N, C-alpha and C positions, 0 to 999 in steps of 0.2 A: 933749578927748576920749583923747589920747594919751597925760593923764596918769594918767585912767579905768583904758584901758584894760592899763597898764604896774600897775599897784597889783593890779587885776583879776586878772593873770597870776602874780603875787609870791604873793597869797594862795590861790591855789584851787591850789599843789603845789610844796613844795619837794623834795618825793624821795616817789614811792610807788613798793612791792615788790609782786607779787603773784605768788605763786610762787616758781620761778626766774628769772621775767624781772623787771627792773628800770627802772624811768624817773627820772630823778633830773636835777633844774633846780635853776642856781647862779645866781641874778636877780643877783647883783652882774658875772655877765661875761655874762651873758645865752645861757648853754651849756646844752643836752640833753644828756644822755647815756643812751642806752639797752645794756641787755648783760641776755644771759642764762645765762653764763658760758659761753659758745662766740663767741658775737657781740657783738662792743661796737661801735656808730656815737655817733659825736657828731657836732652841730650847733652853728654860733651865730647868733646875731642880732650881728652885730659894730656896735662904737661909732657906725660911719656910717653904721647900718641897712644894711645888706647882710646876708642870710641865706645863709649859704653851708655844705657841707659839710666835716667836720673831716677825720674818719678814720673805718674800717672798718675791723676789728681781727680777726682769727680767734685765740682767747683759747686754745684747745686748739693750734696750729701752731704760733705766733707770728708769722705771716704780717700785715704789717700794708700797708692799701691808704691811701695818705696823697692830699688832695687837693695839687693843683700849685699853684706856686705863680705859674706862669707860665700857669697859665688857671685862675682860680676857678671852681668849679664851685659848684650849686645844686640840691637837688631841687623846686625852682620854676620851671620851665621853662615858659613858654606865651607866646602871642599871641593879641590880638583887635585885628582890625582894625589899625591903625598903632600899636597900645600892645604894646611887648616888656615881660615880667617874667622877669628873669631874676637874674643874679648881682649885675647892677651896678644892680638897682634898689631904692631906698632904701624902707625899711618902718619902720613902729614896732608893739610887739606889740598885741595886742588883748584876748588871753587866749589860756591853754593849762590844759590837765587830762589827766590819764590816769585811765583805767578796765581793769577785770580784764575778760579775752574769754576764749571758747572757742575750742579744747581749751586749755587753760593758756596763758595768755601777756597781755602789755597790750600796750594803745592808746595812743598818745599824739596829743593834740590839739596843734596850734599855729594860732592864729588870727595871720595877719599882714593890715596894712593897707596899700598902699601911699603915700605922704606928699602923692600928689597927690589920694586920694580917686579913686582910679578903681574899684578892686577892693576886696575882701576876699577872701584866699585862705588857705584853712583845709587844712594839710600835716597827713594821718595816717597814722603810721607804727605798723608793729607788729612785735612779737616774738613767738615761741612759743617753751614749753622744749622743750629737746632739738632743736631745727633752726638750722643756721646761717645763717639767712633773715632779710633785712628785709624788709617785705610792708611796697607805700606808695601812698597815691592823695592827689588835690589834690579840691580843691571850690571850685569859683569864685563868686564873686559879683560881678555889676554895679552897682555904685554911681554911674554915670553916669543922667542923664534921657534917653536913646536906647537903644533896642535895640543891644547889640553883640554882635561875631560871633566864637567863637574860631575863628580859622583856623589853629592851629600848637601840637602839644604835646608835648612831650619823655616819652616813657614809659621811658626809658632814662637820667636825667638825669645819668652819672655820668662824672668826668676824673679820671684820678691820677696822679702823680707814677711814671713809669715805669722810675727805679731805673736807668739805662743800660742796661737786658734786653732780650733781642727775646722777642716775643707769638706766638703761635699761635692761631689762631681754630680754632670745631669748630662745625659747624651741621650739620643733616639734612633732606635733603628730603622733601616730600611727594608725594603719591599725587597724581597725575594722570592724566588720560582723552585728553590731548592731549603731540606728543611735543615734552617737556619734558626736564630734566637728571633722571638714572634715579632713578627711586622709591625711596624712602627711601634712598638713598645717602647715606652718613655722609661728611662735608666736610672737610678739614681743611687750612688756609692759616696760610703763614705771612708775619707783618703787614709791610707794605713802612713802613720806618720815614720815607720822606718825606712818609708821609701819607693814601696812597689804602688808603680803605676796600675793608673786607671788609661785603658786603651780606647780609643775611638778607630775601627778600618774602615776608611770610608771610599768613596769613588764609586766607579763603573763594577758589579758585580761585586761590590764590598757589602758589610755587614751593615752599616750606621750612615747616618747622615752627616755631610761634611759641617759640623758645629760641635763646640765644644763649651760650656757653660759651670762657672764654679761659683762657690759662695761660702762665707764664713757663717759661723754662730752667729752674730752679727748683723747677717743680712747684707754685705757689705761683698758685691760680688763681680763679676768677670768673666765675658765672652767671647771667643774666638770664633773664625770660619776663616776659610783658605780656599779661592777659585781654581780650583784645578779639577779634573775630570778625570783623573787617572786612579792606581789606586794609592792610597795615601797612611801612615800610620802614624794618629795625633795619639800623644800620651799626657797626661796632668798626674804629676807624683808629691807629695811634703817629705822633706827631708827635715823633721824635727830636729832629731840632735844637732841641725848647722842654722836649723832657723830660715827657712824657707821652702816656698812654691815654686813648682818649675813645669812650665809648657813645653812641650819641643813637637815639631809636624814634620814629616819627613816624605819625600817623594818615593817612593819604592823601586828598587832594580833602574837606580836614576845611572846613566853615563853617557853623560850629554856634550859632546864634541864640542871645542869650540877652537875656531882656530887662529893664529896668529894675527894679532890686532883686530880679530873676530870681536862680538858685543852678542851677550843673552839676556834678555827681558827675562829675567825669573817671574812666577805666577805670586799674581798679587794676595793679598792675607787683610785681615782684620781684625782689632781688640775692640771690647766696648767694655766700658762701664756702667754698671747697674747698682742700685739696691731694694732689696724687697726679696720677693720668689722668684719662679721659675715663669711665671705668666710675665713678670714685669721683664725678665733677659730676654722670651721670645721677643714680645712688643718692642722694644729697643734696636733686637737684630733687624726684626721685620718691616719697621719705617723706617731703617736704613738701608736697606735693599732694596723696599720698594722706592724709594726717591734716587739713589746713588747706582745701583747697583743692574734692575731688572729692567726687560726687557719692556718699554712703555706696551701699556693694552691696548689694546686695538681701540675700545673706545669706552672711557669712564663709564656710561650710562646702560652699555650694554653687554657690557662685559663684566663678570665671567658669561658666557653666552650658555643657551640649553640647543645639546645639539643631537642628533640622531646620527649610529652608525649601524654599521649594514651587518656588522660580525652575531646577528641572531639568525641570520643567516650561513653562519659559517663563510666558506670561500663556493658556496653555493649559489651565485647570485645571477641577475641577467636582468637585462634592458626594460623590461617589462613590468618584473617586481621593484626595483629599485623605483622607476616612474611613479608606479603606482602609494611606495612608500614615498616620495618626495611628495605628492600630491595630500599626504594626510599628514607628514610632519610639518607643511606649511602652514594645515589648519591649525597646528596644536601650538600652534607660534615659536614651532622650530626657527632657531636662525643659523643653524650650520651644518650641512649635510655631506655626512662622511662614506665615502667606498673603503672599505674596510680591504684586507687580503684575500685574493682572488680575481682581480679587476684584470690583473696581467695576464702574458703570456706566461709567466714562471718568477720567483724571485730571481729578481739578477735581468731579468728581460724585460726591461719598462713600458712594453709597449702592451698598451688594451688588446686583451683576445675578441678578436674580428665575432667568434660565433658568440659570445657571450652579448655583444655592442654591434649590433648589427649594421645601425645608422651613426656608428661612432663615439666613443666617449666624449668627445667633447659634444656631440650633441646634448647627451645626458646632463654634463655639465649646463651648458645653456640653457638646459630647460629648469636646473634646478634654481639657477639664476632668475630666469624669469617669474619664480614662484617666490622673489623675495629673499632668499636665504643663499647665504656662502656653499661652494662646495671645495669640500676636503678630499685627498687621497690618503689612505696609508701607502709607506715607504719606508721599506725597510735595506735602507742604503748600503750597511756593510755587510751585505748578504749577499751570497748568488749560489741557485742551484750548480750542481757540477754540470748537467746537460745542457747550462746557458748558455747563448754563442759568447758572452765575455771568457768564461773562464772554458770553452771548447777552445777560443783560439790565445788565451794569454793562461796556462793553468798554474800559471808561478804567481800570480797576483792574489794569492790565497794565503791568511797568515795560518800560524803554526798554530793558534789559540785550540782548543777540544772543544769550544762551545758549541751545538747546534742549533739552528732555527728553522722549525720546521722542515730538516733534511737540508738545507740548504749549507755552505759554506760560507765561512767566515770569511772576510776580503780585509787587505791590511792598508787602513786609508793612509798609511804615511810613506808608503811606498809611491813615488811621485807621479809613475805613469796611470797606476788605478786610481790615483785622486783624479788627476786631469779627465780622466773616462767619466767620472759620477760626477764630478759636478757639470759636466756638459750634458749629463745625462738630466741630473736635477734639474737643469732650466730647459730642457726638452722637454721633460715630465709636464712641468708649468705651464709652458708657453702654449704648447701643444692640445692639454684638455685643459685649460683656462681654470687653471687652481687656484684657490685662494689659502689653502688653511693644508699644511702636510702634518699628516701625522709620523712620525719620525719612530721607529718599531727595529725592536732586534734584538738581540742577545748579545749581552756584554759589548759597550759600544766601544770601548777603549779594547782593542784585541791585543793577545801576546803574540810578538813574532820575532824570530829569532835568524830571521831567513839573510844569510850573506850576499843574498843576488838581491835583496832589496837596498833603496834609494836610504833607508836610517842606519842608525847603527846596530846591528844586530844585538847590543846587549841594553838597550834603550828603548827598548818597547813600549812600556808603560807612559813615560815623557811624551815619546814620537809621535807616538798613536792617538794622545790624547789631545794635545796642544799643534802637532804636525799632521794630525789624521781626522779625528772626529770633528775637531772645531775649523780647523783650514777649511774642514770641506763644507761643513755648516755656512762660516762665514762668508764664503764666494757666492756659492749659491744666495745667499739671504742679498750682499750687496749689490749683485747683475739683479733680484726682482724683489726689492725692500718691502715691497708691499703683499707679500703673501708670510702670513704668519705659522710659528712653528707647533707643534706640541711634544714634547718629551715623554718617550714610553720604547723604556729596555726592559720589554715585558711585563712591564707595569713597574713602580716608581723603585729602580734600582740603580740611579744615577742621583740621587737627592745634593748637589753641590749647588756652591755660591758660584761657579762658574754657569752651569745649567741655567741659571737661571738669566745669565747677560743673554743668553741666544733664542728662549723659551720662552712665549707669553704663558705658558702653564706645562705643568705634567699631571702624566698620569698618578695614579697611589696604588689605589688597589685593585687592578685588573680586573674586571668582572668578578669579582669573588663572593658578595651578592653584602646586605643592608649590615649584617654586622662585622664585616671585613671592611667595609667602606667607614661604618664610624667609627673604628680602632685606628684608621689611614689617618682621617683627619685631624683626631685627637692629637696622634702624636705630630705629624708633619707639619702643624699652626703651633710646634712651639717655634722652629729656626723658620719659616718660610711664611710669608704669606697667602693669607688662604686661598688666593687665587691659583698657587699652585698645589690645589691639593685637589685636581681631577680627579671624576670617581666615573665608574661605568656601570651601568646600570643594567643586570644581565633579567633576559626575560624570567627566569626561574624565581625571582621576588616577588613576581606578581604583581598587581593593584591594588593597595591598601595605602592607609596611613601612615603604616607603620613603615612600610617598605617608598614612599615618596621619601617618608619624615627624614629618612635614614640619608639622603642625597642633598638636604636642604641648605646646610653648613656645607663652605666649602667653596672651590672651583666650580668648573665649568661641571655642568650637568647632563652625562653625556647617556640616551634610551638607547637599550639595546634590543627593542623589544619586535616583534613581527606585527608590524601596524596594521595593516591589512587583515589579520587575524581577530581585533579588538571586534568587540561589541557597541550599540552607539551609546550604552552606558558608563561604559571604560574609557570611550573615547571621551568622555562629559568632565569624567573626574580628573583625566591626564591632562585635559586643557586647561581646571581649574588650575590643577597645581603647578605648573608650568608656568601662571602668570603668578602664583602666590612666589613662587621663585626668582619670577624676575623683578616683582614687587618689592623683596629683602634683600636682592644681590650686594647691590650696594654699600647698604648698609654695613651686612655683615664681612663686606674686603676692607670695608674703611676703619673699621673698628680693633678696639682690643679684645686677643681673644682671654675668656677667663675660661681654664681645661677645670671644672668641678666634680666630676664625676668620671673615671674611665671605665668606656664600655668592656662587657665580658657576657661569656654569653649566658649567666644564671644573675646578673646583675641590673640594674638600672645606673644611665648613662648619661650627664648633662655637660654639656659645652655651651659657650656663650660670648656674645659678643656685643661690647659697648661700644656706642659711636660717639664721641665729645662731640662734635662738629653741631650734631642733630639731638642730641641729650637724648638718647633712643638705645634702647639693650633689644634684642633676640636670642632666646636659649630653644635649644631644642632638647627635651626631654622623651627619651626612650626607654621602656621595660622592656627586658629581652623575655627571659624563663624565669623572673625574678617572682619573687612570691608578692610584692608589696602590691596594695592596689593603689597605693596613694606616695606622692613625694614630697616634703616640705623643702622648698627651693628657697634658698636667701641667694638672690642676685650681688654680685659684685659691681664696684666703679661708679656709680648713682652719686648724684648731688644727693649729700646730705638731709639740706633744705628745701630741697627741690618737692612738691608733690608730682606722682606719675599715677598715670592710669595703666593698670593691666588688664590684659583681655590674653584669651586662649583660640585657638582657632577649632580645638575640637567641644569643648565644654563653651559654656554658654556663662561663664562665670563671670565677671568684670569687679576689682579693687579702685580703693584711690587711698594712698598711702605717702609718704613722704619715704625718700631714699631712704634716710637711716632707719624705719621703722620697716622697709622690705627688707632690706640687707642685715639686722638684726633679726627678726622675728620672722621674715619667709613667710610663706603664703603656701598652703596647700594645692599641687598638681595633679589629679586625678588622671590614674592610668589602672582602669579596672582590671584588664582582664591580661596575659601574659601575650607579649608581643604587639603592645600599644604602646602610643608615643602622645606627644604634645607639641606644639610650637608655641613657645609665651612671648606678648609683646611687652614693651613696657616702655611708654611713652610720657614727655613732660606734660605738663597740661601748661594751656599760656596761660 
């Protein structure tokens, strides 16, 4: 069998190139080299049978990340029961081959079998044209006669020679409804050369976004992200005495059963290269996520949307109020009209309340459509009131999770009967109420459940309720109704992962917590995620001022939560103008590189900028909270040095004309005359 595997591997592929991406195999040395002209990665099955990483290189900057001789590393790192598969495991090659993939790239398969014939592991490596990112995953097949349990995997299995340098780690908090570290705060930590790790606690109900970046004192950088919505712990550490830096990312409380001859595809992840600052790390991550991972945006020319959400009325909504709100929203230029919580008979009883909608919720939806807007509904799919018919009939369908959502009980979505009912309900709601958009809400979307009466392994709740729970439910409904777009909201941006972007076209961040929190959310979230994944709810308490509306200019969809029927004529006119301004600039912001210039604070001036290379334009939002300074000298970034630009403002009448070099070196004064004032700066290339 060993000889057959080696012969098969050699005959299938000696080297294939697809467009810019290339994968070559040296059968004499058992070395695989993947390259796309930007990144090159090499791996070897050594003569001793160890499968190991050799090197990952940045072909444009010349940066090289070489495996440490003191700590050999392998992209295969997992444990089943008492069996560990790592850089010290002996394998033989069963097969290897490559195939072209979209959008423009190559996928390399390397099938290994350990010499004890316990498992067959397929490593899947992907490179895409124009991205300095290696995308990868593992498939495990159980070759034993008994059920095995995968109890540990490493989704960031990378160890590199530290070259004697010092390293700084960078990560970003996500949203939390309880007292945890500041929402979307960027965090930098100099690594301790003694080996203490810097940790990222990510996933649903975690503390940080599912992303981690690292750079040394010479600005050589790496970033990594993992595509899993459940709880993970990721660390990076430096062992200076042994000369290496080491990443590790594990799924918590993993105990996934695999039957004899059964297979399991493990979560995807990626590692990328950058040279420069954290904005460069974010930009490379965002471009990759948008091009390869993310759910396609509904319409590149009209998305991110301006939408209206009924939460201004809490759950005290009715047909008459919503019809009048829809008329005003359409006049303002709103594109998406969302009916938030309160439309149904109860959480988990997903039938429209006939007392609130005597003509039927479908009639309201049809009216919204007749006004030229899309229609959305709030759907807390992982929750149900104890009094709801589904829990009255099936009380065991609840999870053992302690979270509560407006008094509702948590459902276990990886329990197959619960899952089947919920998928059917989701499809019915979409069809019956003519829904274009789902606002998915709830508390902790990956429930904890240790019940032995459910179809999942009671010790595998984190993995099961992620992959076989929320992911499976959303995927099934989306496959059945592919034209409906979904918005992620876990009581705010509390599931900011790179698996989330694959299922949702946007994600809420600050959850109606006001102007400052909105800017803080965008500032942090737009390091790892494209701007469209920084959606903001603007509550009525913000008022209608330049300061308030400018606080929502930068980022993803802008959601108004205002009692529209209460607005005065001049307020309607102002808001209509601001909506149009947002629409005029949203695509340039979404397509640009984000520069994080000054972080928001209660007593500070903050600045965030986007530069769009294709149009050679920049937009910056400069906001003064309670700070004392009446102006700010703004030095934009990313401009073409020799190009001449026109600078103009939305509030001040001033206009400047200077070269990119002059603007970036000397800057210009932005007037912020009073506390809680703001300005939107436009920089446009002259023809």
